[in-house]
MDTraj code that builds the backbone (N, CA, C; nanometers):
import mdtraj as md
import numpy as np

residues = "UNK UNK UNK UNK UNK UNK UNK UNK UNK UNK UNK UNK UNK UNK UNK UNK UNK UNK UNK UNK UNK UNK UNK UNK UNK UNK UNK UNK UNK UNK UNK UNK UNK UNK UNK UNK UNK UNK UNK UNK UNK UNK UNK UNK UNK UNK UNK UNK UNK UNK UNK UNK UNK UNK UNK UNK UNK UNK UNK UNK UNK UNK UNK UNK UNK UNK UNK UNK UNK UNK UNK UNK UNK UNK UNK UNK UNK UNK UNK UNK UNK UNK UNK UNK UNK UNK UNK UNK UNK UNK UNK UNK UNK UNK UNK UNK UNK UNK UNK UNK UNK UNK UNK UNK UNK UNK UNK UNK UNK UNK UNK UNK UNK UNK UNK UNK UNK UNK UNK UNK UNK UNK UNK UNK UNK UNK UNK UNK UNK UNK UNK UNK UNK UNK UNK UNK UNK UNK UNK UNK UNK UNK UNK UNK UNK UNK UNK UNK UNK UNK UNK UNK UNK UNK UNK UNK UNK UNK UNK UNK UNK UNK UNK UNK UNK UNK UNK UNK UNK UNK UNK UNK UNK UNK UNK UNK UNK UNK UNK UNK UNK UNK UNK UNK UNK UNK UNK UNK UNK UNK UNK UNK UNK UNK UNK UNK UNK UNK UNK UNK UNK UNK".split()
xyz = np.array([
    [1.0909, 3.3346, -3.0586],
    [1.1558, 3.3845, -3.1259],
    [1.1831, 3.5511, -2.9824],
    [1.1099, 3.5555, -2.9297],
    [1.1586, 3.6590, -2.8198],
    [1.3018, 3.6045, -2.7395],
    [1.2610, 3.4949, -2.7206],
    [1.3609, 3.4839, -2.5795],
    [1.4819, 3.4577, -2.6478],
    [1.4627, 3.4368, -2.7978],
    [1.5595, 3.4126, -2.9031],
    [1.6797, 3.6349, -2.9101],
    [1.5092, 3.6734, -2.8858],
    [1.6624, 3.8407, -2.9504],
    [1.6740, 3.8652, -2.8329],
    [1.5865, 3.8854, -2.6870],
    [1.6273, 3.8368, -2.5711],
    [1.8441, 3.8574, -2.4946],
    [1.8179, 3.7058, -2.6070],
    [1.9695, 3.6162, -2.5571],
    [2.0183, 3.7172, -2.6276],
    [2.0466, 3.7687, -2.8273],
    [2.1083, 3.8332, -2.8017],
    [2.1529, 3.9980, -2.8120],
    [2.0719, 4.0750, -2.7189],
    [1.9900, 4.1795, -2.7390],
    [2.1312, 4.1526, -2.6040],
    [2.1254, 4.0710, -2.4726],
    [2.2111, 4.0670, -2.4070],
    [2.3517, 4.0138, -2.3537],
    [2.3737, 3.9749, -2.5234],
    [2.5594, 3.9200, -2.5813],
    [2.5107, 3.7500, -2.4921],
    [2.4219, 3.7245, -2.4637],
    [2.4292, 3.6230, -2.4051],
    [2.4159, 3.5163, -2.4724],
    [2.4618, 3.3906, -2.5064],
    [2.4916, 3.2570, -2.6350],
    [2.3641, 3.2104, -2.6002],
    [2.2494, 3.1597, -2.7110],
    [2.1213, 3.0681, -2.6736],
    [2.1641, 3.0172, -2.6292],
    [2.2775, 2.9624, -2.6464],
    [2.2531, 2.7751, -2.5087],
    [2.3122, 2.7627, -2.3890],
    [2.3433, 2.9105, -2.3851],
    [2.4108, 2.9113, -2.1913],
    [2.2607, 2.9036, -2.1184],
    [2.3087, 2.8507, -1.9966],
    [2.1516, 2.8655, -1.8932],
    [2.2412, 2.9735, -1.8368],
    [2.1183, 3.0220, -1.7383],
    [2.1471, 3.1020, -1.6196],
    [2.0407, 3.0224, -1.5411],
    [2.1417, 3.0294, -1.4333],
    [2.1072, 2.9511, -1.3531],
    [2.0482, 3.0419, -1.2162],
    [1.8837, 3.0025, -1.2006],
    [1.7847, 3.1570, -1.0875],
    [1.8511, 3.0483, -0.9521],
    [1.8716, 3.1807, -0.8810],
    [1.8798, 3.0818, -0.6934],
    [1.7594, 3.0229, -0.6818],
    [1.8273, 2.9254, -0.5931],
    [1.6998, 2.8433, -0.4900],
    [1.6727, 2.9680, -0.3684],
    [1.5241, 2.9243, -0.2910],
    [1.4765, 2.9785, -0.1501],
    [1.5580, 2.8663, -0.1062],
    [1.6039, 2.9590, 0.0703],
    [1.7056, 2.8978, 0.1326],
    [1.5501, 2.8086, 0.2349],
    [1.5337, 2.6558, 0.2117],
    [1.4479, 2.6026, 0.2961],
    [1.4660, 2.5253, 0.4429],
    [1.6035, 2.5351, 0.4439],
    [1.6570, 2.4555, 0.5439],
    [1.6795, 2.3129, 0.5587],
    [1.6083, 2.2772, 0.4085],
    [1.6513, 2.0623, 0.4339],
    [1.7781, 2.0501, 0.3426],
    [1.8987, 2.0489, 0.3928],
    [2.0453, 1.9541, 0.3428],
    [2.0085, 1.8270, 0.2600],
    [2.0406, 1.8118, 0.1485],
    [2.0677, 1.6876, 0.0932],
    [2.1467, 1.6933, 0.0781],
    [2.2326, 1.5801, 0.1312],
    [2.3823, 1.5269, 0.0683],
    [2.3654, 1.5179, -0.0697],
    [2.5337, 1.5138, -0.0981],
    [2.5749, 1.4798, -0.2584],
    [2.5565, 1.3202, -0.2800],
    [2.6052, 1.2733, -0.2061],
    [2.6017, 1.1073, -0.2270],
    [2.4673, 1.0646, -0.1271],
    [2.3320, 1.0535, -0.1542],
    [2.2383, 1.0082, -0.1188],
    [2.2619, 0.8598, -0.0941],
    [2.3495, 0.7774, -0.0932],
    [2.4684, 0.6593, -0.0295],
    [2.4712, 0.6114, 0.1133],
    [2.4607, 0.7508, 0.1918],
    [2.4938, 0.7591, 0.2699],
    [2.3127, 0.7290, 0.3506],
    [2.3072, 0.7623, 0.3037],
    [2.0902, 0.7336, 0.3842],
    [2.0915, 0.6027, 0.4282],
    [2.1091, 0.5681, 0.5926],
    [2.0744, 0.4446, 0.5959],
    [1.8891, 0.3755, 0.6621],
    [1.9236, 0.2355, 0.6433],
    [1.8382, 0.1929, 0.6111],
    [1.7008, 0.2599, 0.7167],
    [1.7564, 0.2400, 0.9300],
    [1.6550, 0.3310, 0.9991],
    [1.6521, 0.4425, 0.9965],
    [1.7572, 0.5282, 0.8927],
    [1.6671, 0.7268, 0.8968],
    [1.6013, 0.6430, 0.7787],
    [1.5759, 0.6086, 0.6665],
    [1.5133, 0.5589, 0.5565],
    [1.3284, 0.4823, 0.6240],
    [1.3440, 0.3977, 0.6811],
    [1.2542, 0.3842, 0.7982],
    [1.1691, 0.4502, 0.9131],
    [1.2311, 0.5315, 0.9922],
    [1.2238, 0.6415, 1.0647],
    [1.1355, 0.7503, 0.9177],
    [1.1455, 0.8015, 0.8576],
    [1.0885, 0.8714, 0.7305],
    [0.9455, 0.8272, 0.7193],
    [0.9193, 0.6782, 0.6872],
    [0.8501, 0.6175, 0.6068],
    [0.7653, 0.6131, 0.7354],
    [0.7842, 0.6148, 0.9109],
    [0.6717, 0.5428, 0.9349],
    [0.5627, 0.7408, 0.9844],
    [0.6347, 0.8036, 0.9331],
    [0.5216, 0.9726, 0.9110],
    [0.4358, 0.9487, 0.7949],
    [0.4041, 0.8464, 0.7163],
    [0.3647, 0.8328, 0.6199],
    [0.2565, 0.7456, 0.6326],
    [0.0328, 0.8241, 0.7013],
    [-0.0202, 0.7501, 0.6811],
    [-0.0273, 0.6579, 0.6086],
    [-0.1410, 0.4803, 0.6358],
    [-0.1269, 0.4794, 0.5464],
    [-0.2581, 0.3422, 0.5640],
    [-0.3512, 0.3289, 0.4904],
    [-0.4694, 0.1780, 0.5000],
    [-0.4109, 0.0667, 0.5891],
    [-0.5009, -0.0220, 0.6324],
    [-0.4657, -0.1230, 0.6389],
    [-0.5292, -0.2361, 0.6220],
    [-0.4583, -0.2670, 0.5636],
    [-0.5197, -0.4611, 0.4007],
    [-0.4606, -0.5260, 0.4316],
    [-0.5811, -0.6308, 0.5270],
    [-0.4984, -0.7993, 0.4872],
    [-0.4885, -0.8851, 0.3646],
    [-0.4053, -0.9610, 0.3193],
    [-0.4305, -1.0427, 0.1532],
    [-0.4250, -1.1537, 0.2125],
    [-0.4980, -1.2088, 0.1927],
    [-0.5531, -1.4209, 0.2275],
    [-0.5414, -1.4895, 0.0877],
    [-0.5012, -1.5809, 0.0992],
    [-0.4741, -1.6861, -0.0224],
    [-0.4997, -1.8927, -0.0189],
    [-0.5057, -1.8997, -0.0478],
    [-0.5448, -2.0511, -0.0585],
    [-0.3910, -2.1866, -0.0779],
    [-0.3487, -2.2091, -0.0156],
    [-0.1976, -2.2603, -0.0436],
    [-0.2362, -2.4596, -0.0067],
    [-0.1651, -2.5201, -0.0261],
    [-0.1335, -2.6912, -0.0345],
    [-0.1229, -2.7645, 0.0787],
    [-0.0548, -2.6587, 0.1499],
    [-0.1130, -2.6377, 0.3835],
    [-0.1849, -2.5445, 0.4106],
    [-0.2781, -2.5108, 0.3844],
    [-0.3624, -2.4591, 0.5076],
    [-0.3845, -2.2722, 0.4103],
    [-0.4321, -2.2393, 0.4596],
    [-0.4303, -2.1170, 0.4586],
    [-0.3725, -2.0047, 0.4883],
    [-0.3422, -1.8999, 0.4026],
    [-0.2697, -1.7513, 0.4681],
    [-0.2738, -1.7013, 0.4603],
    [-0.2208, -1.4842, 0.4846],
    [-0.2222, -1.4801, 0.5491],
    [-0.1437, -1.3305, 0.5864],
    [-0.1081, -1.2150, 0.5727],
    [-0.0250, -1.1272, 0.6346],
    [-0.1044, -0.9714, 0.6280],
    [-0.0705, -0.8591, 0.6621],
    [-0.1173, -0.7137, 0.6578],
    [-0.0329, -0.6743, 0.5570],
    [-0.1486, -0.6538, 0.5005],
    [0.0032, -0.5167, 0.3917],
    [-0.0322, -0.3405, 0.4317],
    [0.0314, -0.2606, 0.4618],
    [0.0018, -0.1569, 0.4641],
    [0.0727, -0.0557, 0.2876],
    [0.0996, -0.1344, 0.1982],
    [0.1465, -0.1205, 0.0909],
    [0.0205, -0.1046, -0.0441],
    [-0.1415, -0.1429, 0.0057],
    [-0.2094, -0.0886, -0.1237],
    [-0.2208, -0.0230, -0.1765],
    [-0.2219, -0.0128, -0.3054],
    [-0.2757, 0.0796, -0.4104],
    [-0.3870, 0.0499, -0.4683],
    [-0.4385, 0.1709, -0.5501],
    [-0.5498, 0.1270, -0.7522],
    [-0.4561, 0.1810, -0.8414],
    [-0.3795, 0.1071, -0.8883],
    [-0.3120, 0.1203, -1.0144],
    [-0.3572, 0.1558, -1.1520],
    [-0.5091, 0.0527, -1.1711],
    [-0.6090, 0.0898, -1.3415],
    [-0.7333, 0.0867, -1.2935],
    [-0.7898, 0.1539, -1.3165],
    [-0.9377, 0.1460, -1.3617],
    [-0.9856, 0.0494, -1.4720],
    [-0.8850, 0.1034, -1.5225],
    [-0.9366, -0.0297, -1.6719],
    [-0.8306, -0.0223, -1.7742],
    [-0.8265, -0.2133, -1.7425],
    [-0.8224, -0.2874, -1.6798],
    [-0.8853, -0.2382, -1.4891],
    [-0.9315, -0.2994, -1.4533],
    [-0.9208, -0.2833, -1.3104],
    [-0.7747, -0.3619, -1.1961],
    [-0.6557, -0.3021, -1.2213],
    [-0.5362, -0.3547, -1.1159],
    [-0.4787, -0.2718, -0.9572],
    [-0.4882, -0.3582, -0.8896],
    [-0.4598, -0.2872, -0.7634],
    [-0.3070, -0.3755, -0.7712],
    [-0.2238, -0.2925, -0.6525],
    [-0.0848, -0.3883, -0.6442],
    [-0.1064, -0.3920, -0.4289],
    [0.0440, -0.4599, -0.4429],
    [0.0827, -0.4297, -0.2712],
    [0.2059, -0.5184, -0.3225],
    [0.2968, -0.4548, -0.2467],
    [0.4032, -0.5153, -0.1724],
    [0.4384, -0.6218, -0.0513],
    [0.5690, -0.7605, -0.0229],
    [0.5141, -0.8980, 0.0557],
    [0.7098, -0.8355, 0.0494],
    [0.7141, -0.8259, 0.2040],
    [0.8951, -0.8598, 0.1917],
    [0.9485, -0.9895, 0.1324],
    [0.9913, -0.9952, 0.0901],
    [1.1449, -1.1277, 0.0908],
    [1.1397, -1.2275, 0.1779],
    [1.2006, -1.1630, 0.3403],
    [1.1252, -1.2027, 0.4455],
    [1.0263, -1.2966, 0.5275],
    [0.9245, -1.2271, 0.4191],
    [0.7874, -1.3104, 0.4566],
    [0.8059, -1.4473, 0.4788],
    [0.7017, -1.5307, 0.5710],
    [0.6596, -1.6716, 0.5854],
    [0.5743, -1.7251, 0.4722],
    [0.4681, -1.5827, 0.4075],
    [0.3855, -1.5487, 0.3199],
    [0.4404, -1.5647, 0.1200],
    [0.5477, -1.5981, 0.1414],
    [0.6323, -1.5121, -0.0313],
    [0.5857, -1.6507, -0.0670],
    [0.6276, -1.7836, -0.0514],
    [0.6101, -1.8769, -0.1239],
    [0.4932, -1.9621, -0.1478],
    [0.3586, -1.9325, -0.1070],
    [0.2842, -1.9612, -0.0933],
    [0.2699, -1.8160, -0.2087],
    [0.2209, -1.6888, -0.2128],
    [0.1922, -1.6398, -0.2932],
    [0.2921, -1.6689, -0.4012],
    [0.4157, -1.6806, -0.4708],
    [0.4485, -1.7044, -0.5604],
    [0.3791, -1.7643, -0.6482],
    [0.3295, -1.8440, -0.6059],
    [0.2008, -2.0499, -0.6843],
    [0.0556, -2.0198, -0.6570],
    [-0.0157, -1.8652, -0.6089],
    [-0.1222, -1.8625, -0.5744],
    [-0.1523, -1.7780, -0.7343],
    [-0.2685, -1.7947, -0.7809],
    [-0.3384, -1.7901, -0.8913],
    [-0.4114, -1.6657, -0.8338],
    [-0.4813, -1.6738, -0.6879],
    [-0.5513, -1.5726, -0.7025],
    [-0.5393, -1.5152, -0.5384],
    [-0.5797, -1.4249, -0.4632],
    [-0.5853, -1.3580, -0.3729],
    [-0.7064, -1.3149, -0.3205],
    [-0.7575, -1.2334, -0.1727],
    [-0.8467, -1.1503, -0.1035],
    [-0.7910, -1.0651, -0.0984],
    [-0.8256, -0.9032, -0.0948],
    [-0.7301, -0.8645, -0.0170],
    [-0.8815, -0.7875, 0.0897],
    [-0.8519, -0.7876, 0.2001],
    [-0.9642, -0.6709, 0.2710],
    [-0.8871, -0.5792, 0.3310],
    [-0.9988, -0.4641, 0.2846],
    [-0.9678, -0.3262, 0.3895],
    [-1.0302, -0.3594, 0.5631],
    [-0.9639, -0.3200, 0.6102],
    [-1.0211, -0.3378, 0.7412],
    [-1.0454, -0.2179, 0.8251],
    [-1.1546, -0.2053, 0.8868],
    [-1.2205, -0.1026, 1.0117],
    [-1.1829, -0.0707, 1.0775],
    [-1.1751, 0.0182, 1.1876],
    [-1.1604, 0.0700, 1.3118],
    [-1.1673, -0.0662, 1.4097],
    [-1.2774, -0.1508, 1.3277],
    [-1.3573, -0.2745, 1.4639],
    [-1.2333, -0.3435, 1.4420],
    [-1.1592, -0.3390, 1.3300],
    [-1.0788, -0.5122, 1.3363],
    [-0.9217, -0.5220, 1.3375],
    [-0.8939, -0.4133, 1.4438],
    [-0.7326, -0.3498, 1.5116],
    [-0.7133, -0.4997, 1.5288],
    [-0.7682, -0.5869, 1.5969],
    [-0.6949, -0.7726, 1.6698],
    [-0.7148, -0.7831, 1.5274],
    [-0.7852, -0.7882, 1.4704],
    [-0.6993, -0.8607, 1.2925],
    [-0.5953, -0.8310, 1.2222],
    [-0.5722, -0.6594, 1.1992],
    [-0.4847, -0.6679, 1.1882],
    [-0.2994, -0.6680, 1.2736],
    [-0.3615, -0.6810, 1.4435],
    [-0.2751, -0.7374, 1.5303],
    [-0.2157, -0.8925, 1.4945],
    [-0.3234, -0.9886, 1.4465],
    [-0.2907, -1.1047, 1.4676],
    [-0.2983, -1.1429, 1.3235],
    [-0.3292, -1.0713, 1.2348],
    [-0.2211, -1.1194, 1.1230],
    [-0.0721, -1.0221, 1.1034],
    [-0.0005, -1.0194, 1.1963],
    [0.1100, -0.9360, 1.2145],
    [0.1839, -1.0289, 1.2736],
    [0.1480, -1.1384, 1.3794],
    [0.2280, -1.1853, 1.4417],
    [0.2725, -1.2792, 1.3480],
    [0.2641, -1.4441, 1.4238],
    [0.3460, -1.5684, 1.4207],
    [0.2190, -1.6521, 1.3041],
    [0.2990, -1.6158, 1.2092],
    [0.1854, -1.6986, 1.0575],
    [0.0796, -1.8488, 1.1400],
    [0.1976, -1.9418, 1.1788],
    [0.0798, -2.0034, 1.3031],
    [-0.0260, -1.9857, 1.3477],
    [-0.0608, -1.8426, 1.4007],
    [-0.2084, -1.7956, 1.4503],
    [-0.2831, -1.7666, 1.4243],
    [-0.2565, -1.7481, 1.2848],
    [-0.3356, -1.6581, 1.2336],
    [-0.4889, -1.6888, 1.1858],
    [-0.4676, -1.8519, 1.1855],
    [-0.6345, -1.8724, 1.1394],
    [-0.6435, -2.0113, 1.2565],
    [-0.6050, -2.0129, 1.3777],
    [-0.6908, -2.1285, 1.4554],
    [-0.7958, -2.0646, 1.5260],
    [-0.8021, -1.9646, 1.4628],
    [-0.9785, -1.9377, 1.5435],
    [-1.0841, -2.0236, 1.4144],
    [-1.1062, -2.0398, 1.3924],
    [-1.2248, -2.0415, 1.1944],
    [-1.3580, -1.9649, 1.3386],
    [-1.3574, -1.8920, 1.3897],
    [-1.5117, -1.8199, 1.4203],
    [-1.4921, -1.7170, 1.3346],
    [-1.3102, -1.6886, 1.3041],
    [-1.2702, -1.5939, 1.2217],
    [-1.2866, -1.5688, 1.0581],
    [-1.2875, -1.6711, 1.0515],
    [-1.3102, -1.6397, 0.9006],
    [-1.3567, -1.8263, 0.8160],
    [-1.3794, -1.7703, 0.6814],
    [-1.4083, -1.8840, 0.6266],
    [-1.4072, -1.9119, 0.4045],
    [-1.3616, -1.9932, 0.3948],
    [-1.3544, -1.9921, 0.2840],
    [-1.4680, -2.0496, 0.0900],
    [-1.3964, -1.9792, 0.0611],
    [-1.4907, -1.9193, -0.0334],
    [-1.4782, -2.0507, -0.1255],
    [-1.5703, -1.9985, -0.2604],
    [-1.5938, -2.1542, -0.3353],
    [-1.4299, -2.1867, -0.4521],
    [-1.3929, -2.0806, -0.4048],
    [-1.2372, -2.0858, -0.4750],
    [-1.1201, -2.1027, -0.4149],
    [-1.1314, -2.0558, -0.2674],
    [-1.0266, -2.1432, -0.1807],
    [-0.9678, -2.0390, -0.0771],
    [-0.9710, -1.9081, -0.1523],
    [-0.9502, -1.7782, -0.0821],
    [-0.9910, -1.7976, 0.0977],
    [-0.9456, -1.7783, 0.1617],
    [-1.0014, -1.7122, 0.2517],
    [-1.0677, -1.6135, 0.3262],
    [-1.1851, -1.6016, 0.3448],
    [-1.2340, -1.4503, 0.3532],
    [-1.3034, -1.4304, 0.5339],
    [-1.2121, -1.2743, 0.5450],
    [-1.2006, -1.2529, 0.7115],
    [-1.3368, -1.2263, 0.7550],
    [-1.4845, -1.2244, 0.8408],
    [-1.5552, -1.2352, 0.8703],
    [-1.5486, -1.0646, 0.9652],
    [-1.6532, -0.9902, 0.9212],
    [-1.6981, -0.8681, 0.9309],
    [-1.6672, -0.7742, 0.7976],
    [-1.6144, -0.8319, 0.7325],
    [-1.4723, -0.6875, 0.6274],
    [-1.6261, -0.6974, 0.5942],
    [-1.6665, -0.5414, 0.5523],
    [-1.7253, -0.4544, 0.5034],
    [-1.7252, -0.4888, 0.3447],
    [-1.5520, -0.4783, 0.3144],
    [-1.5031, -0.4554, 0.2223],
    [-1.3534, -0.5502, 0.1236],
    [-1.4182, -0.6406, 0.0709],
    [-1.2949, -0.6641, 0.0172],
    [-1.3247, -0.7333, -0.0982],
    [-1.1418, -0.7148, -0.2062],
    [-1.1501, -0.7276, -0.3222],
    [-1.1328, -0.8746, -0.3511],
    [-1.1173, -0.9375, -0.4379],
    [-1.1227, -1.0869, -0.5183],
    [-1.0331, -1.0913, -0.6672],
    [-0.8459, -1.0753, -0.6412],
    [-0.8291, -1.0084, -0.8041],
    [-0.7624, -1.1549, -0.8199],
    [-0.6503, -1.1892, -0.9440],
    [-0.6197, -1.2756, -0.9206],
    [-0.4820, -1.2426, -0.9803],
    [-0.3896, -1.3108, -0.9081],
    [-0.3179, -1.2433, -0.9462],
    [-0.2019, -1.2427, -1.0785],
    [-0.1756, -1.1409, -1.2013],
    [-0.0747, -1.0444, -1.2891],
    [0.0079, -1.1146, -1.3215],
    [0.1118, -1.0244, -1.2367],
    [0.2454, -0.9738, -1.2071],
    [0.3286, -1.0400, -1.0791],
    [0.4521, -1.0296, -1.0657],
    [0.4777, -1.0770, -0.9417],
    [0.6437, -1.0090, -0.9803],
    [0.6937, -0.8808, -0.9037],
    [0.8280, -0.8482, -1.0014],
    [0.9232, -0.7870, -0.9157],
    [0.9744, -0.8707, -0.8854],
    [1.1229, -0.8572, -0.7372],
    [1.1855, -0.7292, -0.8024],
    [1.2386, -0.6650, -0.5983],
    [1.1962, -0.5113, -0.6700],
    [1.3125, -0.5059, -0.4934],
    [1.4238, -0.3914, -0.5409],
    [1.5087, -0.4542, -0.3846],
    [1.4637, -0.5728, -0.2940],
    [1.4197, -0.5495, -0.1485],
    [1.3506, -0.6457, -0.0675],
    [1.2896, -0.7200, -0.0094],
    [1.2174, -0.6521, -0.1690],
    [1.0196, -0.6964, -0.1720],
    [0.9714, -0.7299, -0.2481],
    [0.8447, -0.7474, -0.3370],
    [0.7886, -0.8583, -0.4257],
    [0.7132, -0.7237, -0.4628],
    [0.6867, -0.6586, -0.5981],
    [0.5546, -0.5891, -0.6048],
    [0.4520, -0.7326, -0.6792],
    [0.3606, -0.7050, -0.6468],
    [0.2610, -0.8012, -0.6582],
    [0.1419, -0.7093, -0.7802],
    [0.0817, -0.6821, -0.8694],
    [-0.0427, -0.6874, -0.9295],
    [-0.1281, -0.7716, -0.9426],
    [-0.2698, -0.7393, -0.9281],
    [-0.3751, -0.7502, -0.9222],
    [-0.4951, -0.7327, -1.0082],
    [-0.5712, -0.7996, -1.0747],
    [-0.6695, -0.8076, -1.1513],
    [-0.8059, -0.8524, -1.0581],
    [-0.8945, -0.7516, -1.0313],
    [-1.0051, -0.6867, -1.0181],
    [-1.0874, -0.8310, -1.0312],
    [-1.1498, -0.9139, -1.0104],
    [-1.2646, -0.9733, -1.0845],
    [-1.3682, -0.9952, -0.9965],
    [-1.3618, -0.9856, -0.8592],
    [-1.5179, -0.9785, -0.7630],
    [-1.4745, -0.8100, -0.6968],
    [-1.5698, -0.8091, -0.6258],
    [-1.5951, -0.6737, -0.5241],
    [-1.7174, -0.6491, -0.4642],
    [-1.6923, -0.7266, -0.2825],
    [-1.7684, -0.7737, -0.2226],
    [-1.7978, -0.5966, -0.1332],
    [-1.8950, -0.5561, -0.1149],
    [-1.9006, -0.4042, -0.0635],
    [-2.0212, -0.4210, 0.0061],
    [-1.9935, -0.3952, 0.1216],
    [-2.1737, -0.3850, 0.1790],
    [-2.1795, -0.2692, 0.3079],
    [-2.0314, -0.1839, 0.2739],
    [-2.0407, -0.0595, 0.3224],
    [-2.1534, 0.0529, 0.3097],
    [-2.2606, 0.0574, 0.2035],
    [-2.3793, 0.1777, 0.2030],
    [-2.3035, 0.2508, 0.1562],
    [-2.4079, 0.3537, 0.1363],
    [-2.3963, 0.5017, 0.1530],
    [-2.3369, 0.5996, 0.2464],
    [-2.3271, 0.4966, 0.3832],
    [-2.2664, 0.5339, 0.4779],
    [-2.1717, 0.4320, 0.5441],
    [-2.0467, 0.4078, 0.5238],
    [-1.9463, 0.2979, 0.5988],
    [-2.0616, 0.3270, 0.7537],
    [-2.0407, 0.1757, 0.7760],
    [-2.0593, 0.1273, 0.8930],
    [-1.9416, 0.1240, 0.9842],
    [-1.8140, 0.1326, 0.9550],
    [-1.7534, 0.1631, 1.0383],
    [-1.5937, 0.2206, 1.0048],
    [-1.5236, 0.3190, 1.0292],
    [-1.4676, 0.3804, 1.0156],
    [-1.3328, 0.3235, 0.9501],
    [-1.2650, 0.3247, 0.8548],
    [-1.1377, 0.2780, 0.7665],
    [-1.0008, 0.2345, 0.9147],
    [-0.9211, 0.1784, 0.8848],
    [-0.8392, 0.1683, 1.0162],
    [-0.7390, 0.1997, 0.9619],
    [-0.6131, 0.2893, 1.0053],
    [-0.4970, 0.3477, 0.9406],
    [-0.4768, 0.3520, 1.0804],
    [-0.3075, 0.3188, 0.9454],
    [-0.1482, 0.3170, 1.0529],
    [-0.0438, 0.4116, 1.0206],
    [-0.0142, 0.4508, 1.0972],
    [0.0880, 0.5980, 1.1768],
    [0.1511, 0.5990, 1.2738],
    [0.2762, 0.6288, 1.1996],
    [0.4224, 0.5993, 1.3028],
    [0.3876, 0.4827, 1.4374],
    [0.3482, 0.3687, 1.3693],
    [0.3886, 0.2574, 1.4707],
    [0.2214, 0.2193, 1.5413],
    [0.0775, 0.3463, 1.4833],
    [0.0061, 0.2463, 1.6361],
    [-0.1017, 0.3264, 1.4733],
    [-0.2336, 0.2495, 1.5487],
    [-0.3292, 0.2657, 1.4954],
    [-0.4216, 0.3753, 1.4981],
    [-0.4610, 0.3769, 1.4107],
    [-0.5528, 0.5490, 1.4684],
    [-0.7251, 0.4745, 1.3240],
    [-0.7897, 0.6140, 1.3480],
    [-0.9141, 0.6371, 1.3079],
    [-0.9458, 0.7464, 1.2181],
    [-0.9867, 0.7736, 1.1059],
    [-0.9497, 0.9180, 1.0226],
    [-1.1273, 1.0219, 1.0941],
    [-1.0362, 1.1570, 1.1441],
    [-1.1742, 1.2590, 1.1771],
    [-1.2079, 1.3691, 1.0898],
    [-1.3409, 1.3163, 1.0272],
    [-1.3529, 1.4178, 0.9300],
    [-1.3285, 1.5748, 0.9812],
    [-1.2397, 1.6224, 0.8823],
    [-1.2026, 1.8088, 0.8921],
    [-1.3105, 1.8969, 0.8626],
    [-1.3796, 1.9852, 0.9406],
    [-1.4912, 2.0507, 0.8735],
    [-1.4694, 2.0866, 0.8318],
    [-1.5770, 2.1717, 0.6744],
    [-1.5361, 2.2337, 0.5326],
    [-1.4635, 2.3120, 0.5839],
    [-1.4229, 2.3955, 0.4355],
    [-1.3391, 2.5392, 0.3933],
    [-1.4387, 2.6539, 0.4831],
    [-1.4502, 2.7280, 0.5215],
    [-1.5671, 2.8717, 0.5037],
    [-1.5001, 2.9096, 0.4251],
    [-1.5655, 2.9718, 0.3294],
    [-1.5380, 3.0899, 0.2461],
    [-1.5355, 3.2258, 0.2599],
])
top = md.Topology()
chain = top.add_chain()
for i, resn in enumerate(residues, 1):
    res = top.add_residue(resn, chain, resSeq=i)
    for name in ("N", "CA", "C"):
        top.add_atom(name, md.element.get_by_symbol(name[0]), res)
traj = md.Trajectory(xyz[None], top)
């Protein structure tokens, strides 16, 4: 009612909208967003840090695995997680046929695994000392303190990737109260470890 009365006193109609001046941030957004190139988009995403995971699964042709920096927690009840896989990935066919996968959260001591699984698929499992298989068939990478076994619930093609939704059915956690290794991070094309910031001083 106060807004209605104020509008009548000012002579302005009730449905009229007054535009509020926006502050000048120096950022110019083009009217036509279709002008954004793939290279511009890719360059901007390089500046968003992410954790590094390796997704593994069993297949009729043998073990399959790939790195994924798109991992996210989706839901607590039910426990759901997600990650993306490119439509050009050599692992896509095996993933679409899989009923379950294992998602490994890599520590800083496992940078060599992140690099190995970003290379040609033929070299990812050629060292048997690096992994062993669960009774359910998925490969597990040795030395990974935290991994999840998930059933594949949904595969949703979006753009040039497929969005994968998994239900967590097993959690392997050897981290303890204090993690034995810092998590591995990926930022701007390089690997990092997190650094604890000092507590704020009031």
